[in-house]
Structure formats: C-alpha cells, structure tokens
N, C-alpha and C positions, 0 to 999 in steps of 0.2 A: 340028425345028429344029436346024440344025447347032450344034456347040460354039461357034463364033464368034458366033452369034447370041445364044446364052445369055449369053455374056460381055459382049456389048454392053449387053444390058438390066440386067444386074447392075451394070455400070460406071455406066450413066446413072442407076440408082436411088441408087448410092452417092454420085455427084456431086450429085444432087438433095439428099440428106441433108447433104452438106457445105455447100451453100447454105442449106438450111432451118434448121439449128440456130442460126446467128447471126440470121436473120430473126425466129425466134421469141423471141430474147432482147429484142427491141424491143417486145414485146406489153406492155400495162400489167400492173403487178405482179398485180393481181387475177386476170388471165386467163392469165398466164404459167404458173401452176401448175395450171391447170384446163384450159382449151382448148389452150394451148401444149403441155402434157405429152401431151395425148390426141393431138394432131397428131403429135408426135414419136414416140410409141409406135406409132401406126398406120403411119408411114413405116418405122420399124424392123422392125415386123411384115411389111411387104411386102418388104423386103430379105431378111429371114431366110426367108420363104417361097420367095423366088426361089432362095436358096442350097440350100434343102431340095429344091426341084424339080430343080435341076441334078443332085443326087446321087441321085434317086429313080428306081427302075425303072420306076414308074408315075407320071409327074409331073402327069397331068391332074387328079386330086382335089386335089392341092396347089395348082396353078395356078387352080383354081376358087376356092379359098380366098383366094389372093393377089388375084385379080381382085375379089372382094367387099371385101377391105380397101382395095384402091386406090379403090374406089367411096366407101367411108366416109370415106377421106382426102380425096377431092375435096369431099364435102359439108362436111367440117369446115373445109377452107380457104375455102370459099365462105362459111361462117358467119363465120370470121375476118375476110373481106373486108366482109361486110354490117355487121359490128360496127366497122368501121374499124380493125382491128388490123393489117391489110395494106393498104398503098396499092395502087392500081390496077396500077402497073407490076409490083410484086412478085407480085401475084395473077395477072396475065396470064403472067408467067414460069412461075409453078407450074402453072397450068392447061396451058400449052403442053407443059411437061415431062412432066406426068402423061398428057397425051394421047399423047405419043409413046411412054412406057413402056407404056401401055395397049395401044397398037398392036402393039408387040413381044410383049407377053404374049398377045394375041389370036392372033397368028401361031404362037407357040409352042403354044398351046392347040389350034389348029386342026391343026397338025402332029402333036401328041400324040394327038388324037382319031382321026386317020387310022391310027394304029398300033393303037389299042385294039380 
C-alpha cells in the first residue's frame, strides 16, 4: 500500500475517533464508564496499531491484530446500539465508517502479504 493510502486510513480512523468521543459521552452514566470506555479503548488501539504498522518493516502481523481489534470494536458498537445507547443514525454512521476503514486495512494487508 502506498504511503498516501496509509495516511488515508490513519486520517479516517483519527476522524472517526473525533466523532466517537462526544457520541460516547451521551451514553447513560452506568455504561459510559464500562461499555463506553471499552469502545473508546478499542478505537484508540486500532489507531495506535495503524501507526505502528506504518512504521513497521513487517506490517502484516500488526495489521492482523488491528483487524481483530476493529472487529471487536464493531461488536461493541453493535451491543451499544442493541442496548439503545446509540441511536440508529449514529450506529449507521459508525458502521459505515468502520466498513470503509476495514476495506482500507484489508487492502493494506493484501499488499503487505504480497511482499512477505
């Protein structure tokens, strides 16, 4: 994956976090510090992993871990939606954003796998 592509996925994940943090503040107090914190941590782990992969000589193992965390994030957001902590509009935005980020990571993984 070209440098520009790496920058795109990093920027999209960063922008997703900018949107996510205020959305999590709307969770009920009882879940803000449980599910909300877990979602925020997973999102931050994905961003950190993308940064690590950008500077790694062998990004594929890192990207595999990032992909796993992204899937965990998807399920945590789905749980938040099913518990009515996220309205449908916010959940759809999150799901579409993560789908796009996942596609970019998948392309990066594919390109890295070809080099391995």
